[in-house]
DOKE-392494 format. One record per residue: x, y, z of N, C-alpha, C, O, CB in turn; residue in three letters. Coordinates in steps of 0.001 Angstrom, whole numbers, padded with zeros to 6 digits, always signed. Glycine has a CB too. Example, Ala and Ser with C-alpha at 12.3 -4.5 7.8 and 13.67 -1.06 7.14 Angstrom:
2
+013190-005690+007800+012300-004500+007800+013200-003300+007800+014236-003319+008465+011308-004473+009046ALA +012850-002250+007080+013670-001060+007140+012900+000030+007870+013409+001138+008039+014084-000598+005725SER 
***
This chain:
215
-043633-035785+011314-043813-034521+010600-043027-033325+010826-042451-032719+009922-045004-034147+010777ALA -043015-032996+012050-042103-031882+012429-040677-031923+012112-040098-030974+011583-042159-031709+013762GLU -040097-033048+012443-038774-033430+012186-038193-033538+010761-037015-033391+010437-038637-034601+012765LEU -039374-033858+009882-039351-033927+008368-039120-032435+008013-038086-032088+007444-040793-034574+007670PHE -040063-031584+008344-040131-030215+007989-038849-029515+008457-038445-028589+007754-041381-029569+008584LEU -038084-029881+009681-036967-029448+009937-035823-029686+009191-034957-028861+008903-036798-029731+010930ILE -035877-031121+008828-034838-031492+007806-034858-031004+006650-033793-030830+006058-034778-032678+007560GLY -036060-030678+006074-036210-029882+004835-035733-028677+004947-035174-028198+003961-037475-029747+004396MET -035821-028026+005971-035320-026582+006132-033724-026588+006359-033014-025700+005888-036091-025841+007445ALA -033254-027585+007065-031781-027561+007462-030882-028039+006294-029818-027435+006160-031526-028500+008742VAL -031184-029100+005383-030366-029272+004594-029851-028462+003522-028708-028580+003080-030659-030082+004287TRP -030874-027479+003028-030453-026473+001971-029466-025564+002721-028469-025198+002098-031748-025602+001321PRO -029633-025162+003986-028754-024434+004723-027435-024967+004856-026419-024291+004687-029253-024229+005902VAL -027451-026323+005196-026102-027150+005243-025521-027100+004063-024299-026948+004064-026218-028591+005589ALA -026172-027204+002873-025498-027050+001608-024716-025836+001219-023709-025877+000512-026399-027197+000693MET -025286-024664+001767-024471-023530+001530-023352-023565+002405-022285-023223+001896-025186-022299+001678VAL -023345-023918+003676-022173-024110+004366-021097-024923+003906-019923-024561+003985-022467-024526+005442ALA -021491-026087+003395-020561-027081+002726-019814-026477+001672-018594-026605+001572-021283-028252+002155VAL -020664-025690+000725-020205-025402-000346-019165-024355-000149-018099-024376-000763-021193-025103-001167ALA -019497-023415+000738-018630-022226+001104-017310-022780+001735-016229-022295+001401-019407-021215+002166ALA -017395-023786+002639-016047-024360+003294-015382-025243+002210-014159-025348+002295-016341-025314+004722LEU -015952-025831+001297-015523-026726+000444-014644-025923-000520-013479-026244-000752-016656-027473-000179GLY -015343-024705-001153-014596-024015-001916-013262-023369-001609-012334-023260-002411-015304-023244-002260VAL -013274-022919-000248-011890-022423+000315-010962-023374+000756-009863-022951+001115-012045-021575+001434GLU -011213-024722+000806-010356-025847+000994-009690-026408-000520-008528-026721-000782-011282-027013+001763MET -010845-026398-001339-010442-027035-002763-009637-025954-003674-008558-026254-004187-011883-027526-003630ALA -010220-024714-003833-009698-023642-004778-008100-023481-004516-007312-023743-005425-010518-022162-004507ILE -007698-023084-003372-006172-022984-003151-005306-024332-003409-004136-024222-003776-005931-022539-001637PRO -005800-025396-003245-005205-026741-003427-005103-026973-004811-004058-027461-005241-005982-027849-002781ARG -006169-026656-005689-006321-026955-007014-005234-025976-007693-004303-026357-008402-007868-026754-007501ALA -005506-024736-007367-004520-023634-007998-003095-024107-007976-002391-024186-008982-004570-022215-007181THR -002707-024427-006718-001383-024969-006365-000799-026038-007118+000360-026101-007527-001404-025399-005116THR -001855-026996-007280-001391-028259-007798-001201-028084-009507-000355-028632-010213-002539-029477-007356ALA -002236-027172-009896-002032-026931-011519-001074-025959-011924-000736-025984-013107-003297-026462-012203LEU -000472-024938-011017+000440-024079-011301+001738-024628-011781+002333-023959-012626+000588-023335-010262GLN +002271-025750-011369+003377-026267-012023+003168-026996-013363+004123-027412-014019+003993-027109-011137GLY +001932-027132-013733+001650-027784-015030+001282-026887-016131+000864-027424-017157+000593-028736-014885ARG +001373-025537-016084+000968-024526-017103+002214-023676-017148+002974-023660-016179-000414-023661-016724VAL +002429-023044-018122+003298-021852-018630+003206-020930-017421+002215-020839-016696+002730-021089-020103ALA +004355-020251-017281+004395-019112-016173+003491-018044-016576+002846-017455-015709+005863-018468-015952ARG +003368-017702-017942+002409-016602-018295+000941-016923-018261+000036-016116-018476+002702-016124-019635TRP +000796-018366-017926-000691-018795-017787-001166-018642-016438-002374-018524-016233-000929-020252-018187MET -000238-018633-015395-000408-018709-013988-001521-017662-013471-002371-017934-012624+000980-018456-013314GLU -001394-016572-014041-002418-015430-013444-003931-015617-013977-004931-015261-013354-001891-013837-013935PRO -003913-016326-015421-005055-016906-015833-005956-017952-015009-007160-017903-014758-004687-017435-016904VAL -005012-018890-014675-005370-019919-013715-005955-019414-012422-007035-019790-011966-004199-020720-013413LEU -005191-018575-011897-005561-017968-010507-006956-017395-010837-007932-017860-010250-004435-016732-009908ARG -007072-016604-011568-008345-015759-011904-009433-016665-012320-010605-016365-012091-008098-014693-013079ALA -009063-017899-012995-010188-018899-013408-010696-019563-012142-011895-019661-011884-009655-020060-014466GLY -009626-020058-011293-010008-020732-010020-010851-020022-009269-011933-020484-008908-008947-021040-009215CYS -010441-018833-008961-011315-017791-008069-012697-017638-008829-013703-017793-008137-010523-016178-007912ASP -012834-017397-009952-013969-017291-010703-015084-018584-010344-016284-018478-010092-013467-017256-012248SER -014273-019785-010413-015164-020910-010271-015669-020959-008775-016810-021360-008544-014420-022258-010693VAL -014810-020546-007735-015171-020494-006425-016468-019503-006234-017441-019829-005555-013924-020051-005614GLY -016364-018377-006853-017398-017405-006686-018795-017911-007322-019913-017578-006929-016920-016059-007343HIS -018512-018731-008318-019827-019412-009299-020433-020433-008275-021645-020481-008062-019256-020378-010952ALA -019430-021328-007590-020093-022262-006584-020929-021658-005454-022102-021946-005218-019049-023068-005936VAL -020200-020819-004815-020753-020031-003545-022389-019290-004070-023468-019471-003507-019395-018605-003051VAL -022168-018593-005082-023448-017949-005426-024290-019144-005835-025399-019100-005301-023326-016802-006608ALA -024109-020175-006601-025238-021182-006927-025809-021762-005692-027019-021763-005464-024736-022361-007825SER -024809-022312-004809-025396-022731-003508-026240-022102-002682-027119-022641-002010-024594-022953-002794ALA -025921-020716-002739-026616-019603-002077-027988-019370-002483-028921-019291-001683-025915-018404-002277THR -028096-019259-003783-029448-019198-004595-030239-020192-004648-031464-020074-004694-029316-018959-005838TRP -029532-021430-004647-030262-022773-004755-030874-022777-003481-032073-023055-003487-029349-024115-005027GLY -030345-022537-002386-030803-022600-000950-032163-021632-000962-033281-021928-000539-029517-022018+000181CYS -031761-020486-001526-033071-019495-001487-034259-020104-002226-035349-020160-001657-032760-018012-002216VAL -034094-020574-003501-035283-021070-004129-035939-022267-003232-037161-022278-003083-034905-021567-005610VAL -035258-023106-002735-035684-024357-002111-036518-023944-000713-037533-024561-000389-034306-025335-001801ILE -036001-022875+000048-036504-022536+001218-037862-021635+000862-038849-021520+001589-035371-021799+002071LEU -037678-021095-000300-038903-020063-000446-040175-020759-001439-041148-020190-001935-038254-018500-001255SER -039850-021893-001497-040906-022709-002168-041615-023861-001411-040993-024815-000944-040312-023293-003329GLN -042895-023717-001326-043519-024908-000724-043420-026092-001478-043224-027155-000889-044864-024705-000474PRO -043514-026056-002535-043329-027206-003642-042290-026595-004807-042535-025539-005391-044961-027644-004402VAL -041216-027322-005040-040282-026937-005895-039878-028098-006682-039946-029241-006230-039214-026318-005232TRP -039421-027796-007958-038875-028813-008829-037367-028779-009061-036790-027718-008823-039535-028716-010103SER -036688-029792-009486-035352-030226-009620-034973-029045-010643-034146-028147-010486-035150-031876-010158ARG -035792-029300-011705-035376-028278-012942-035319-026787-012542-034436-026033-012953-036485-028365-014188ARG -036309-026413-011720-036167-024874-011479-034993-024533-010549-034328-023513-010727-037507-024272-010821ARG -034746-025414-009538-033675-025043-008723-032437-025150-009457-031535-024343-009233-033628-025820-007528VAL -032306-026069-010313-030968-026359-011344-030816-024976-012054-029769-024331-012116-031242-027734-012649VAL -032145-024589-012630-031996-023635-013691-031329-022325-012955-030291-021720-013221-033491-023326-014435GLY -032271-022123-011974-031889-020717-011238-030475-020840-010557-029781-019823-010569-033048-020307-010002GLU -030004-021908-010000-028766-022081-009430-027667-021653-010609-026826-020761-010495-028634-023625-008888ALA -027872-022471-011716-026842-022207-012708-026877-020929-013321-025866-020632-013958-026883-023137-013713SER -027857-020049-013279-028076-018656-013661-027283-017843-012424-026674-016804-012676-029815-018285-013801LEU -027334-018356-011172-026810-017617-010277-025077-017863-010239-024267-017018-009858-027594-017957-008968ALA -024815-018978-010642-023455-019197-010987-022877-018408-011727-021889-017818-011290-023248-020217-011483ALA -023380-018157-013188-022909-017252-014059-022869-015952-013554-021813-015326-013649-023589-017281-015161LEU -023879-015429-013017-023932-014030-012511-022932-013732-011327-022500-012602-011100-025381-013729-012040ALA -022572-014975-010516-021558-014673-009511-020093-014547-009924-019240-013880-009338-021628-015673-008534GLY -019920-015327-011080-018594-015185-011757-018538-013948-012443-017506-013288-012329-018302-016281-012723SER -019570-013475-013208-019459-012267-013995-019334-010885-013303-019076-009837-013895-020587-012226-014818ALA -019569-011031-011845-019168-009722-011050-018021-009171-011411-017878-007974-011658-019030-009893-009657VAL -017008-010164-011464-015699-009656-011553-015274-008786-012949-014223-008188-013182-014819-010881-011387ASP -016384-008929-013718-016014-008158-014956-016000-006700-014655-015456-005946-015461-016998-008433-016132LEU -016534-006242-013595-016310-004806-013368-014842-004234-013059-014598-003028-013019-017159-004454-012255ASP -013816-005334-012827-012476-005055-012820-011884-004607-014129-010941-003817-014173-011820-006164-012363HIS -012482-005151-015247-012064-004860-016535-012647-003406-016923-011942-002637-017575-012536-006014-017509PHE -013970-003035-016505-014591-001904-016795-013817-000750-016059-013554+000345-016555-016042-002022-016430ILE -013489-001186-014768-012702-000124-013916-011201+000083-014468-010679+001190-014332-012621-000631-012301ALA -010643-000759-014963-009317-000607-015641-009404-000100-017080-008349+000177-017650-008590-001940-015647ALA -010577+000046-017720-011011+000263-019065-009819-000389-020016-009111+000293-020757-011271+001914-019329ARG -009725-001748-019875-008842-002568-020502-009234-004029-020420-009718-004527-019404-007557-002345-019963SER -009013-004653-021481-009295-006135-021522-007975-006973-021005-007906-008201-021036-009702-006576-023103LEU -006930-006090-020518-005727-006986-019968-006081-007397-018656-006559-006680-017778-004301-006239-019891SER -005773-008770-018581-005844-009291-017066-004950-008680-016183-005405-008358-015085-005559-010743-016928LEU -003679-008432-016447-002711-007630-015768-003347-006200-015091-003180-005849-013923-001567-007314-016852GLU -004053-005532-016044-004596-004149-015527-005661-004370-014634-005735-003702-013603-005114-003205-016645ALA -006684-005427-014975-007871-005659-014211-007431-006134-012693-008068-005740-011716-008789-006781-014986ALA -006409-006921-012582-006124-007405-011315-005045-006423-010333-004665-006677-009190-005544-008845-011593THR -004747-005394-011072-003820-004428-010316-004374-003129-010334-003742-002192-010822-002410-004347-010891HIS -005604-002976-009799-006098-001751-009772-005859-001081-008373-005499-001734-007393-007496-001824-010150LEU -006065+000147-008355-005720+000964-007044-006605+000937-005993-006272+001265-004854-005566+002328-007283ARG -007917+000502-006350-008988+000343-005512-010067-000796-006051-010114-001207-007211-009619+001733-005355ARG -010703-001110-005240-011727-002240-005624-012752-001637-006492-013265-000570-006158-012461-002919-004339ARG -013159-002357-007800-014151-001716-008293-015718-001577-007800-016120-002062-006743-014091-002161-009345PRO -016501-000877-008680-017792-000245-007976-018693-001407-007691-019461-001144-006765-018619+000898-008936PHE -018875-002832-008283-019724-003883-007719-019257-004551-006542-019914-005406-005948-019958-004855-008651ALA -018005-004118-006178-017409-004757-004952-017826-004018-003678-017326-004362-002607-015844-004779-005046HIS -018652-003093-003735-018976-002260-002579-020445-002557-002152-021287-002810-003014-018773-000719-002923SER -020755-002528-000839-021935-002726-000232-022912-001687-000469-024121-001848-000300-021736-002891+001068VAL -022339-000566-000883-023325+000642-001515-023938+000277-002686-025075+000662-002956-022595+001973-001881ALA -023076-000665-003647-023852-000868-004883-024966-002010-004673-025966-002022-005390-022844-001264-006082PHE -024768-002926-003709-025830-003654-003417-027063-003048-002942-028166-003521-003214-025463-004480-002611ILE -026879-001934-002185-028119-001034-001591-028751-000419-002888-029969-000388-003059-027588+000300-000440VAL -027852+000063-003780-028368+000686-004942-029220-000150-005879-030213+000224-006503-027294+001195-005657ALA -028686-001282-005865-029361-002411-006797-030776-002644-006037-031811-002639-006703-028354-003993-006897VAL -030805-002831-004741-032169-003075-004144-032951-001663-004160-034175-001742-004264-032032-003694-002563LEU -032505-000670-004088-033248+000637-004236-033814+000726-005631-034865+001348-005782-032310+001887-003958ALA -033206+000153-006689-033673+000165-008124-034789-000883-008516-035005-001277-009663-032455-000089-009020SER -035441-001257-007408-036316-002541-007870-037405-002264-008620-037926-003138-009313-036860-003331-006770TRP -037838-001095-008567-038970-000563-009371-038661-000645-010914-039483-001102-011707-039264+000946-008952ARG -037611-000244-011231-036880-000367-012464-036597-001728-012920-036812-002078-014081-035672+000309-012358ALA -036043-002618-011883-035380-003791-012339-036628-005034-012213-036701-005999-012974-033913-004068-011333LEU -037428-004792-011240-038433-005777-010661-037835-006157-009452-036610-006142-009337-038760-007041-011552SER -038722-006561-008364-038288-006901-007195-037587-008341-007336-036606-008595-006637-039429-006829-006231TRP -037969-009042-008014-037241-010510-008243-035908-010320-008647-035003-010882-008029-037920-011441-009377PRO -035638-009464-009785-034393-009479-010359-033470-008826-009462-032357-009323-009294-034397-008881-011651VAL -033875-007564-008754-033152-006826-007828-032789-007722-006623-031704-007515-006079-033940-005612-007420ALA -033633-008741-006137-033174-009553-005036-032295-010521-005438-031430-010914-004656-034199-010161-004350LEU -032420-011080-006843-031413-012011-007333-030086-011445-007348-029149-012054-006832-031728-012477-008656PHE -029931-010250-007939-028611-009549-008202-028009-009306-006883-026843-009649-006690-028762-008174-009007LEU -028839-008633-005777-028339-008433-004563-027672-009545-003914-026567-009454-003378-029277-008000-003823ALA -028461-010727-003985-028060-011860-003263-026638-012469-003843-025834-012972-003059-029241-012908-003336THR -026381-012398-005211-025412-012885-005981-024208-011914-005547-023121-012328-005145-025824-012900-007544VAL -024537-010654-005676-023369-009651-005167-023013-009800-003772-021819-009692-003493-023759-008157-005322LEU -023893-010044-002798-023690-010172-001454-022928-011486-001183-022212-011521-000182-024996-010098-000738ALA -023018-012603-002006-022271-013907-001984-020799-013572-002163-019873-013834-001396-022773-014926-003139SER -020767-012861-003473-019554-012624-004157-018695-011776-002988-017548-012114-002695-019828-011779-005658HIS -019241-010855-002474-018360-009845-001462-018199-010531-000073-017348-010132+000722-019169-008284-001190GLN -018970-011493+000182-018768-012308+001408-017465-012944+001313-016612-012834+002193-019857-013368+001612ALA -017291-013709+000082-016142-014483-000005-014990-013638-000190-013937-013981+000348-016238-015444-001039ARG -015038-012585-000871-013863-011555-000934-013611-011014+000514-012497-010682+000919-014222-010262-001972ASP -014552-010970+001117-014131-010269+002558-013387-011192+003392-012917-010801+004461-015410-009792+003456ALA -013217-012586+002926-012287-013281+003734-010844-012819+003769-010097-012943+004739-012308-014586+003339LEU -010505-012218+002487-009085-011811+002312-008942-010580+002359-007792-010201+002584-008494-012191+001202ARG -010015-009517+002171-009801-008044+002204-010795-007435+003072-010668-006221+003234-009876-007409+000824ARG -011800-008041+003692-012759-007407+004379-013853-006787+003371-013737-006780+002145-012091-006382+005256GLY -014951-006259+004116-016083-005747+003381-015629-004204+003127-015162-003446+003977-017557-005929+004254TRP -015884-003912+001725-015724-002508+001435-017185-002037+001239-017926-002491+000367-014763-002230+000137TRP -017530-001069+002147-018820-000379+002296-018964+000695+001244-019837+000600+000381-018959+000237+003699VAL -018100+001746+001297-018343+002935+000434-017114+003846+000746-016733+004034+001902-019819+003691+000755ALA -016495+004420-000384-015473+005399-000251-014320+004619+000678-013833+003524+000397-016105+006840+000444TRP -014024+005359+001741-012803+004730+002300-013250+003864+003650-012497+003633+004596-011656+005947+002667ASP -014582+003451+003540-015316+002764+004786-014997+001233+004554-015489+000680+003570-017111+003070+004837TRP -014396+000711+005203-014128-000907+005005-013798-001509+006331-013465-000823+007298-012834-001256+003959ARG -013907-002878+006350-013777-003577+007549-012510-004583+007460-012101-004877+006337-015127-004321+007840THR -011935-005071+008501-010824-005726+008275-011429-007222+007701-012634-007462+007783-009889-005740+009657PRO -010512-008155+007141-010786-009429+006818-011838-010242+007786-011681-010120+009001-009501-010066+006764PRO -012657-010875+007404-013401-011529+008352-012887-013294+008429-012201-013881+007592-015047-011263+007887VAL -013461-013846+009683-013071-015304+009751-013840-016056+008990-014820-015585+008413-013112-015868+011025GLY -013437-017479+008886-014211-018332+008188-015553-018554+008770-016510-018711+008012-013546-019507+008043THR -015710-018581+010121-017052-018820+010607-017937-017722+010467-019156-017898+010457-017043-019190+011942ALA -017360-016482+010346-018287-015359+010063-018676-015200+008630-019701-014645+008235-017692-014098+010509THR -017792-015721+007931-018158-015814+006311-019150-016937+006049-020000-016643+005209-016785-016140+005347TYR -019224-017977+006496-020122-019150+006400-021501-018598+006981-022571-018706+006383-019521-020497+007264VAL -021332-017976+008258-022707-017582+008953-023228-016385+008008-024446-016223+007926-022505-017037+010697ALA -022491-015670+007401-023145-014502+006616-023822-015022+005564-024905-014536+005238-022197-013467+006081THR -023212-016194+004821-023886-016847+003806-025038-017386+004161-025986-017093+003432-023193-017747+003265LEU -025250-018088+005062-026401-018820+005668-027591-017755+005950-028756-017968+005611-025915-019581+007082VAL -027146-016566+006622-028023-015821+007071-028613-014907+005744-029753-014449+005675-027387-015060+008254VAL -027741-014789+004902-028144-014203+003528-029145-015057+002783-030082-014500+002212-026892-014034+002608LEU -029011-016388+002749-029794-017163+002138-031130-017057+002700-032132-016886+002004-029301-018392+002140ALA -031135-017169+004066-032635-017391+004901-033249-016166+004546-034358-016184+004013-032606-017569+006718VAL -032538-014889+004825-033229-013646+004680-033789-013436+003264-034926-012980+003145-032311-012531+005043VAL -032957-013784+002048-033502-013718+000867-034533-014457+000528-035363-014033-000276-032733-013881+000105ALA -034637-015797+001153-035845-016641+000784-037169-016025+001523-038241-015971+000921-035585-018258+001259ALA -037032-015598+002771-038041-014870+003316-038610-013628+002451-039813-013368+002490-037545-014439+004582ALA -037795-012941+001741-038057-011754+000987-038634-012180-000287-039611-011605-000768-036827-010908+000783LEU -037956-013344-000939-038519-013643-002130-039925-014262-001999-040771-013802-002766-037626-014497-002835ARG -040289-015190-001184-041688-015519-001184-041773-016763-001947-040786-017138-002580-042584-014409-001769GLY -043016-017537-001950-043273-018522-002939-043590-018012-004231-044028-016870-004366-044283-019346-002543PRO -043376-018874-005303-043564-018527-006795-044707-019406-007101-045228-020148-006268-042225-018815-007805THR -045144-019272-008560-046042-020146-008976-045722-021763-008789-044662-022204-009232-046237-019788-010321THR -046539-022513-008213-046018-024000-008192-046912-025012-008478-048077-024799-008144-045498-024373-006944ALA -046632-026146-009056-047708-027169-009365-047828-028164-008072-046875-028315-007307-047304-028044-010791ARG -048922-028744-007915-049085-029687-006908-050185-030717-007263-050577-030554-008419-049381-028986-005637TYR -050741-031634-006668-051632-032525-007109-052583-032583-005872-052218-032536-004697-050967-033886-007565ARG -053844-032693-006324-054971-032739-005425-055196-034225-004784-054383-035117-005027-056250-032266-006230THR -056054-034393-004161-056222-035892-003342-056572-036799-004497-056066-037921-004486-057571-035972-002035ASP -057347-036472-005464-057627-037351-006417-056738-037631-007395-057008-038450-008273-058612-037045-006931ASP -055464-036912-007340-054363-037158-008253-054302-036231-009558-053425-036316-010417-054451-038603-008670GLY -055382-035326-009568-055309-034389-010692-054244-033424-010554-053942-033170-009388-056550-033675-010865SER -053571-032796-011505-052722-031454-011275-053368-030431-011351-054225-030320-012228-051695-031196-012115PRO -053126-029451-010473-053653-028278-010476-052573-027174-010100-051469-027516-009678-054796-028322-009604ARG -052901-025925-010254-051875-024857-010068-052119-023950-008816-053187-023352-008685-051842-023965-011333ARG -051112-023860-007901-051407-023061-006937-050833-021741-007246-049661-021657-007613-050999-023589-005728ARG -051571-020725-007124-051037-019414-007462-050377-018617-006478-050924-018309-005419-052000-018664-007929HIS -049223-018274-006791-048670-017215-005923-048040-016196-006685-048011-016351-007906-047711-017729-004957HIS -047471-015063-006124-046953-013912-007188-045681-014525-007844-044850-015151-007185-046527-012335-006399PRO -045607-014361-008851-044665-015074-009858-043279-013763-009704-043304-012538-009824-045585-015289-011809ARG -042342-014591-009437-040996-013860-009344-040086-014108-010374-040300-013783-011542-040299-014168-008152LEU -038851-014800-009891-037956-015104-011046-038263-016412-011834-038475-017419-011159-036542-015188-010539LEU -038308-016496-013117-038464-017578-013821-037408-017785-014836-037244-016856-015627-039677-017555-014357VAL -036615-018901-014967-035682-019309-015923-036150-020089-016985-035372-020477-017857-034717-019959-015356VAL 
***
């Protein structure tokens, strides 16, 4: 029984690590392979699209791990639903490039003088600090997605804390470890939500926990 419980805790964490490493191996290869098959003017769109897919996969795996670790009883539908929402949010973070550029031009959005607001650690802190207005589940969800996005960006550009405070680019091991720790901590902060279970006689009942994020 103990080995089973350990296995149930380990495989979601392993999923995050595999997704993080897989994205960093697959996305550059996919981008290189496709670049020769599209027109030159489409290459920036291709690179941006592949990068967005990478962020979506990492955010989805991270939040899926959070849902599984935080639930004593979980359903596949709930995990897939919340992970899909995280994938959309993870790729949508880069919309702040267009907001900062004040333009819908991809060229302008990808050639900013500095990283946009949602790419700073200070913005994550601000989101968490706004939990009363957003609700704790929403604030935690957004902060986790933002942190997963920034962790992947830190591979190339380091962490941007605020103003001119930034770190050097991080290594792959640090990147993967950051995502794993992020998922475990977020799961602990999230806690269990309302879950269904069956009693000894087979009748369904509902175990009541504080309801958090429901998709």
